[in-house]
LUMVEXLUM-403507 format. One record per residue (C-alpha): residue number from 1; residue in three letters; x, y negated, z. Coordinates in nm, 3 decimals. Each point is the difference from the previous one (the first is absolute). Last residue first. Layout:
<recs>
<rec NUM ala <X Y Z>>
...
</recs>
This chain:
<recs>
<rec 78 his <5.052 5.324 -5.637>>
<rec 77 leu <-0.005 0.085 -0.371>>
<rec 76 thr <0.306 0.134 -0.178>>
<rec 75 gln <0.006 -0.087 -0.368>>
<rec 74 arg <0.159 0.173 -0.300>>
<rec 73 glu <-0.316 0.195 -0.091>>
<rec 72 met <-0.190 -0.327 0.015>>
<rec 71 phe <0.209 -0.153 -0.278>>
<rec 70 ala <-0.041 0.308 -0.220>>
<rec 69 lys <-0.377 -0.017 0.043>>
<rec 68 leu <0.002 -0.372 -0.085>>
<rec 67 glu <0.211 0.064 -0.311>>
<rec 66 gln <-0.228 0.283 -0.116>>
<rec 65 leu <-0.311 -0.213 0.046>>
<rec 64 pro <0.128 -0.295 -0.202>>
<rec 63 gly <-0.060 -0.312 0.203>>
<rec 62 val <-0.233 -0.191 0.229>>
<rec 61 ala <0.092 -0.118 0.349>>
<rec 60 arg <-0.267 -0.054 0.264>>
<rec 59 arg <-0.019 -0.164 0.340>>
<rec 58 lys <-0.286 0.023 0.247>>
<rec 57 leu <-0.025 -0.177 0.335>>
<rec 56 ile <-0.263 0.081 0.264>>
<rec 55 ala <-0.049 -0.230 0.298>>
<rec 54 arg <-0.166 0.124 0.320>>
<rec 53 gly <0.325 0.096 0.170>>
<rec 52 arg <0.255 0.004 -0.277>>
<rec 51 arg <-0.114 0.272 -0.239>>
<rec 50 glu <0.213 0.061 -0.302>>
<rec 49 lys <-0.091 0.147 -0.337>>
<rec 48 val <0.281 0.062 -0.246>>
<rec 47 glu <-0.088 0.089 -0.358>>
<rec 46 leu <0.201 0.137 -0.290>>
<rec 45 tyr <-0.225 -0.017 -0.305>>
<rec 44 gly <0.083 0.226 -0.291>>
<rec 43 leu <-0.032 -0.046 -0.373>>
<rec 42 gly <0.032 0.281 -0.256>>
<rec 41 pro <-0.359 -0.023 -0.117>>
<rec 40 asp <-0.181 -0.300 0.150>>
<rec 39 arg <-0.374 0.068 -0.008>>
<rec 38 gly <-0.036 0.367 -0.088>>
<rec 37 pro <0.158 0.118 0.323>>
<rec 36 tyr <0.031 -0.281 0.259>>
<rec 35 val <0.321 0.066 0.190>>
<rec 34 arg <0.099 -0.068 0.360>>
<rec 33 leu <0.325 0.037 0.191>>
<rec 32 arg <-0.049 -0.044 0.371>>
<rec 31 val <0.163 -0.157 0.305>>
<rec 30 lys <-0.172 -0.052 0.337>>
<rec 29 arg <0.123 -0.237 0.271>>
<rec 28 arg <-0.072 -0.063 0.369>>
<rec 27 leu <-0.008 -0.277 0.259>>
<rec 26 pro <-0.296 0.025 0.242>>
<rec 25 val <0.058 0.366 0.097>>
<rec 24 gly <-0.350 0.138 0.055>>
<rec 23 asp <0.118 0.345 0.108>>
<rec 22 leu <-0.189 0.173 -0.280>>
<rec 21 lys <0.142 -0.248 -0.254>>
<rec 20 glu <0.354 0.044 0.135>>
<rec 19 his <-0.043 0.378 -0.013>>
<rec 18 tyr <-0.092 -0.005 -0.369>>
<rec 17 ala <0.277 -0.244 -0.091>>
<rec 16 asp <0.257 0.211 0.191>>
<rec 15 leu <-0.083 0.325 -0.179>>
<rec 14 thr <0.303 0.184 0.146>>
<rec 13 pro <0.144 0.072 -0.346>>
<rec 12 thr <-0.024 -0.373 -0.074>>
<rec 11 gly <-0.224 -0.179 -0.243>>
<rec 10 tyr <-0.081 -0.053 -0.363>>
<rec 9 tyr <-0.355 0.011 -0.133>>
<rec 8 leu <-0.070 0.108 -0.357>>
<rec 7 ser <-0.318 -0.151 -0.139>>
<rec 6 val <-0.202 0.092 -0.309>>
<rec 5 val <-0.286 -0.229 -0.099>>
<rec 4 pro <-0.281 0.094 -0.237>>
<rec 3 tyr <-0.241 -0.263 -0.136>>
<rec 2 phe <-0.358 -0.089 0.087>>
<rec 1 gly <-0.229 -0.291 -0.092>>
</recs>
């Protein structure tokens, strides 16, 4: 029943997501790139988790890990 998971979280230099969570900001977002070694070699999962008050929304895109990493390197998160 266990499998490894490796997650890389993306954020801002000022750690906005961390401070928003501590401050209880009702609308916030977290972005991560996740891989499952041994299960899906070469695949990555780009995930966005949003909290809107009490509701939590999760979205996921699946693709080649290197392409997802390259995509994220070109992004600016706010």
